[in-house]
C-alpha positions, 0 to 999 in steps of 0.5 A: 500499500502507497502512504503520503504524508503531507504538510502544507509546507511540504511532502513528509514521506511517501512510499510503500509500507505494511502497515500505518497507525495514526492518532484518530480523535477517537482513538488510534487505529492501524490502517493495513492493505485492503482497508475500507475506504475511510476518512478521518480526523487526526489529533496530535500524536504519532503517526506510525509506519512500518515498511515493506523491510520490517522497519519502522518510521515515526512522525509526532503530526499536529493534527490533520485529516487521513483519507484511505482509499483503493490502498492509498493512504494521503495523511494531511498533517496541520504540522509535523514536529521536528525533533 
């Protein structure tokens, strides 16, 4: 599945992933291949990405929206906290 994480300023991440966990307003939820189509608002928190090589990446976002459609996930984050 393809994941794009975008902010108003730049594309933060783009690539093939196994799964992504996002901080939904009602709690975190995981998206995997063949997930049902969904649009959801996001809270501040961690986006956890499992890559195809089994490694993991983390992004701390400042809220936003996620859209899932046909194995493409787009996270439109209001911002990303730089560590």
